[in-house]
N, C-alpha and C positions, 0 to 999 in steps of 0.2 A: 340613719346616714352616718357614716364614719367622718371623723374630723378631717381626714385627708381628702375625702370626696367633697366635703363642703368647701374646703379651701380651693380645690381645683375648680369647682363650680363658680365660686366667687371670682376667681381670676379670669375664667373664660367669659363670664357675664360682664365683668368690668371692661374687658378688652372689646367685646362685641358692641357694647353701648358706645364706647369711644370711637370705634371704627365706623359705626353708622353715623355718628355726629360728623366725623371727618368727611365721609362720602356725601352727606347732605349739603355740606358747605363747598362741594366741588373739589375736595382734596383727593389724594391718591392713596390707595390702600397699603402701599409699601412705604409710606412716609411715616416712619416710626416716631419722629419728632412731633409731628402733628397729632398722632394718636396719644402720645404722652401728654401733650398740652390739653387734649380733650378730656383726659382723665383728671387733671388737676382741678381742684375746687369742686369736686363732685361728692355727693352723699349717696349711700345705698344701704339697704338692709341685707346683711349677709345670710347665707343659707343656714347658719347656726342661730340666727335670730337677733343678732346685735347690729347696732347702727355704726356705720363707718363713714368718716369724713376724710377725704383726701385733700391735704392742704396745697398751697401754691408751689411747694417743693416736691410734690408727689408722694409725701409721707402720710401715713395714717396717723395723724397727730392727735394725741390726747384721747384716744379711744381704747378703753380697756374693758374687757368683759371677764368676769369671774365665772369659770365653768366648774361644774360639779359632776362627778360620776354618779349615775343613778339609773333607775329603770325607766324606760319609755316605751311607747307603742310605735312599731314600725308601720310601713304601708300595708303590711299583711295583717295588721291588728294583733301582732304578737308582741309580748313583753320581752324587750332585749336591753342589755346594758348599753349605755351611751353617755354622751356629754350634753349637759343642759346649762344654759345661761342662768345664773342665780343673782347676778348683779352687774350693772353697767355704769361706767363712768365715761362721759363723752364730752368732747370739746366740739362745739358746733360752728365755730369760726376760727380764723387763723390768728388768734392772739399770740403775741410773742411772750415767751417766758421772761420774767423779770431778771435783770442782770445784776 
């Protein structure tokens, strides 16, 4: 899977989960503010395999993944070049940085 496809998948997946949450609470699907609020404070595992935490501001705070180019197997079991996570640095709560 290309990096661009993974980022698109993550965006659609995150939006869909938030939309479902809003609808289950009786909200309207065109209420962008409610959808953004539903995204805040969530965690998910991205299509690239790293963990993402969205803080109370809607930022992916403190989540960094080191990617390396290498060979990997695709869905057709063929060896292809791609990006793979080799290290992660994650913040699991919304701690403020020291000032």
